[in-house]
Wavefront OBJ file of the C-alpha trace (Angstrom):
o trace
v 39.383 30.919 -172.982
v 40.577 32.419 -169.644
v 42.843 29.130 -169.014
v 44.964 29.974 -172.003
v 45.818 33.469 -170.889
v 47.087 32.118 -167.981
v 49.211 29.700 -169.382
v 50.536 31.804 -172.223
v 50.224 35.674 -171.087
v 53.467 37.245 -170.586
v 55.509 34.207 -171.747
v 59.026 34.324 -173.554
v 60.156 37.340 -171.538
v 56.630 39.230 -171.986
v 56.904 38.927 -176.049
v 53.853 36.600 -175.919
v 50.947 38.234 -174.417
v 47.053 37.593 -174.618
v 44.386 39.759 -174.872
v 40.848 39.947 -174.970
v 39.340 40.506 -178.606
v 35.750 41.938 -179.187
v 36.415 42.422 -183.162
v 33.617 44.913 -183.948
v 30.657 46.776 -182.820
v 28.730 44.195 -184.734
v 29.923 41.429 -183.136
v 29.046 42.211 -179.534
v 25.929 43.008 -177.048
v 26.422 45.784 -174.463
v 26.796 42.810 -172.108
v 29.507 41.303 -173.171
v 31.491 44.230 -173.987
v 31.171 44.873 -170.176
v 31.785 41.362 -169.553
v 34.724 41.210 -170.998
v 36.177 44.546 -169.639
v 35.212 42.909 -166.360
v 37.853 39.854 -167.340
v 40.714 42.170 -169.001
v 40.528 43.955 -165.730
v 40.920 41.096 -163.442
v 43.783 39.453 -165.546
v 45.526 42.872 -166.346
v 45.293 42.698 -169.858
v 44.187 44.667 -172.826
v 41.137 44.309 -175.211
v 42.016 44.311 -178.879
v 38.952 46.123 -180.979
v 38.288 47.216 -184.439
v 36.605 50.759 -183.826
v 35.277 53.095 -185.970
v 36.266 51.129 -189.205
v 33.562 52.077 -191.985
v 30.811 54.466 -192.677
v 28.361 51.327 -192.295
v 29.502 50.992 -188.527
v 28.656 54.694 -188.109
v 25.516 54.190 -189.427
v 24.710 50.960 -187.537
v 25.426 52.770 -184.182
v 23.982 55.549 -184.656
v 20.861 54.202 -185.650
v 20.756 51.622 -182.667
v 22.359 54.102 -179.780
v 21.969 57.642 -181.601
v 25.941 57.896 -181.483
v 29.332 56.967 -182.890
v 30.864 53.646 -181.732
v 33.848 55.327 -179.315
v 30.945 57.275 -177.512
v 29.300 54.310 -176.606
v 32.660 52.240 -175.364
v 33.052 55.539 -173.808
v 29.509 54.772 -171.791
v 30.054 51.134 -171.307
v 33.114 51.735 -169.691
v 35.324 50.280 -172.066
v 37.246 53.079 -173.567
v 40.510 53.585 -171.565
v 44.206 52.828 -171.481
v 43.776 49.553 -171.992
v 41.584 49.605 -175.076
v 43.606 49.176 -178.553
v 41.552 50.630 -181.098
v 42.027 49.364 -184.417
v 41.328 51.580 -187.356
v 39.417 54.667 -185.954
v 38.788 55.954 -189.280
v 35.147 57.462 -188.455
v 35.796 59.721 -185.553
v 33.771 62.714 -184.674
v 35.851 65.523 -183.188
v 34.589 64.999 -179.788
v 35.317 61.136 -180.179
v 38.838 61.916 -180.862
v 38.891 64.231 -177.765
v 37.590 61.041 -176.064
v 40.326 58.522 -177.026
v 43.012 61.185 -175.819
v 41.354 61.891 -172.872
v 41.093 57.710 -172.167
v 44.569 56.986 -173.101
v 43.470 54.284 -175.613
v 45.908 53.708 -178.279
v 45.213 53.212 -181.945
v 46.412 50.978 -184.480
v 46.403 52.759 -187.972
v 46.068 50.461 -191.097
v 46.027 52.365 -193.803
v 46.462 50.205 -196.792
v 43.450 47.974 -195.383
v 41.346 51.183 -195.462
v 42.391 52.038 -198.837
v 41.690 48.343 -200.039
v 38.080 48.061 -198.455
v 37.070 52.132 -199.096
v 36.782 52.795 -195.336
v 38.011 55.905 -195.764
v 40.561 58.043 -194.347
v 41.768 57.768 -190.448
v 42.422 61.353 -189.274
v 46.158 60.422 -188.128
v 47.693 63.892 -187.913
v 44.735 65.212 -185.722
v 45.584 61.750 -183.468
v 48.860 62.449 -183.139
v 48.844 66.222 -182.398
v 45.824 65.746 -179.767
v 48.531 63.235 -178.201
v 46.915 59.693 -178.868
v 49.556 56.743 -178.936
v 49.403 55.796 -182.897
v 51.022 52.837 -184.304
v 50.772 51.323 -187.515
v 49.180 47.607 -188.500
v 48.599 45.715 -191.655
v 45.080 44.281 -190.734
v 44.613 40.661 -192.286
v 45.773 39.176 -195.643
v 42.245 39.490 -197.308
v 42.599 43.406 -196.878
v 46.278 43.631 -197.158
v 47.758 41.155 -199.431
v 51.349 42.226 -199.232
v 51.498 42.636 -195.151
v 54.330 44.946 -195.956
v 55.451 47.343 -192.946
v 57.514 49.336 -195.462
v 54.146 49.834 -197.805
v 52.340 50.528 -194.366
v 54.440 53.417 -193.292
v 54.514 54.998 -197.028
v 50.958 55.018 -197.408
v 50.873 56.233 -193.545
v 52.726 59.284 -194.400
v 51.975 59.974 -197.736
v 47.993 59.656 -196.730
v 48.075 62.103 -194.273
v 50.058 64.694 -196.342
v 47.182 64.292 -198.713
v 44.622 63.883 -196.477
v 45.260 67.508 -194.542
v 46.815 69.277 -197.733
v 49.937 69.725 -195.149
v 53.249 68.608 -196.721
v 55.004 68.389 -193.586
v 52.025 66.196 -191.738
v 53.576 62.907 -190.236
v 57.121 63.126 -191.380
v 59.511 59.930 -192.116
v 60.400 60.265 -188.664
v 57.258 60.001 -187.312
v 56.006 57.247 -189.839
v 58.834 55.325 -188.645
v 58.660 55.576 -184.577
v 54.980 54.576 -185.484
v 56.204 51.563 -186.608
v 58.610 50.348 -183.625
v 58.595 52.251 -180.793
v 54.915 53.899 -180.914
v 53.612 50.060 -181.523
v 56.256 48.602 -179.087
v 54.917 51.483 -176.264
v 51.251 49.623 -176.711
v 52.805 46.379 -174.952
v 54.832 47.977 -172.173
v 57.946 45.594 -172.392
v 60.893 47.751 -171.785
v 63.188 48.540 -174.523
v 61.270 47.083 -177.382
v 61.317 48.726 -180.539
v 64.473 50.690 -179.790
v 68.114 50.107 -180.729
v 69.949 51.350 -177.320
v 72.261 49.541 -174.925
v 69.905 47.012 -172.930
v 66.917 46.560 -175.050
v 65.796 43.056 -176.499
v 68.035 42.646 -179.395
v 65.630 43.135 -182.117
v 67.004 44.513 -185.622
v 66.584 43.939 -189.499
v 69.174 45.062 -192.235
v 68.600 46.420 -195.457
v 70.274 46.008 -198.763
v 71.517 49.592 -199.394
v 72.940 48.502 -202.885
v 69.483 47.585 -203.955
v 68.822 50.526 -206.962
v 65.676 52.078 -205.071
v 68.094 52.736 -202.146
v 70.937 54.092 -204.141
v 72.317 56.731 -203.673
v 71.606 57.224 -200.167
v 70.593 61.095 -198.849
v 68.503 60.220 -195.708
v 68.492 57.039 -194.232
v 65.034 57.792 -192.441
v 63.394 59.184 -195.670
v 64.886 55.879 -197.603
v 63.533 53.608 -195.170
v 59.858 55.073 -195.094
v 59.665 56.606 -199.089
v 62.173 53.903 -201.003
v 62.127 50.731 -199.296
v 60.087 47.389 -199.085
v 60.374 44.072 -197.268
v 62.279 42.765 -200.359
v 65.127 45.233 -199.369
v 65.569 42.929 -195.795
v 68.265 40.641 -195.919
v 68.774 40.096 -192.437
v 66.344 39.471 -189.242
v 66.802 39.364 -185.565
v 65.077 38.859 -182.610
v 66.126 38.819 -179.197
v 69.536 37.649 -180.528
v 68.514 35.173 -182.614
v 68.888 35.349 -185.948
v 65.687 34.207 -187.920
v 66.844 35.265 -191.797
v 69.787 35.578 -193.084
v 70.636 36.969 -196.813
v 67.638 34.545 -197.972
v 68.238 31.721 -195.717
v 65.551 31.035 -192.908
v 67.835 29.775 -190.198
v 64.859 27.797 -188.269
v 64.065 25.844 -191.255
v 60.340 26.675 -190.827
v 59.683 28.446 -193.788
v 59.738 25.583 -196.417
v 57.406 23.414 -194.499
v 55.013 26.395 -193.638
v 54.949 27.251 -197.580
v 53.938 23.880 -198.744
v 51.348 23.680 -195.835
v 49.822 26.863 -196.816
v 50.208 25.556 -200.743
v 48.153 22.632 -199.646
v 45.195 24.377 -197.702
v 45.257 26.336 -200.868
v 44.162 23.020 -202.994
v 41.494 21.784 -200.229
v 40.266 25.417 -200.213
v 39.585 25.558 -204.200
v 38.467 22.153 -204.339
v 35.686 22.264 -201.456
v 31.952 22.595 -202.578
l 1 2 3 4 5 6 7 8 9 10 11 12 13 14 15 16 17 18 19 20 21 22 23 24 25 26 27 28 29 30 31 32 33 34 35 36 37 38 39 40 41 42 43 44 45 46 47 48 49 50 51 52 53 54 55 56 57 58 59 60 61 62 63 64 65 66 67 68 69 70 71 72 73 74 75 76 77 78 79 80 81 82 83 84 85 86 87 88 89 90 91 92 93 94 95 96 97 98 99 100 101 102 103 104 105 106 107 108 109 110 111 112 113 114 115 116 117 118 119 120 121 122 123 124 125 126 127 128 129 130 131 132 133 134 135 136 137 138 139 140 141 142 143 144 145 146 147 148 149 150 151 152 153 154 155 156 157 158 159 160 161 162 163 164 165 166 167 168 169 170 171 172 173 174 175 176 177 178 179 180 181 182 183 184 185 186 187 188 189 190 191 192 193 194 195 196 197 198 199 200 201 202 203 204 205 206 207 208 209 210 211 212 213 214 215 216 217 218 219 220 221 222 223 224 225 226 227 228 229 230 231 232 233 234 235 236 237 238 239 240 241 242 243 244 245 246 247 248 249 250 251 252 253 254 255 256 257 258 259 260 261 262 263 264 265 266 267 268 269 270
């Protein structure tokens, strides 16, 4: 609702943002896409949409409009720098060029794409074309762990395996996609970096864990050897949220109990 957008957008120093969501091309009429774009432009926010995720989507759009999702969104005026296109697995060469020219950003979700057998996104080609590519986990239904370290590793090694080039998507590029590139999409100055004047956001890993010892290359270890379980410290805007097993805001135990109750309710429902 627009009233919610006005109330919550750009609160908490810009960390909370409200964007319009079009879900997938299956869920929308052309009119809804166009009207949503008009509202997004009116309020100066972006649009989040799963785009060209699965083969079935490509078959659907070609059967209905004779073109892929990206090309159709361009015709509707939705494809521009304010579109956050999630997945973009099934892109033609022409569509990849259209995404690059539009300034739209992409969120690559390698774990979800594998679990759902959606395919392999052309990440190396997108990066080389200048498309801003970040990383995401998608939802828990298609990515049980929601582990960004796992996501970084898969993004890097899938790009290598798919392209046949072991130098494709180096560890540093994968790390940037998980941090600075993701932050850049939301246009919050300094977010996703550790530099003077930037928001005090950081995590710390336990380098004594067997999988991280001995340490030869910090970036390589972070991408190829680490997991979320190695994280021992989390800080956001200078506020410590997690410190060596302790959730400092005290909310985790209550949230976990609530989730367990919900699981029981779901299992007992008809």
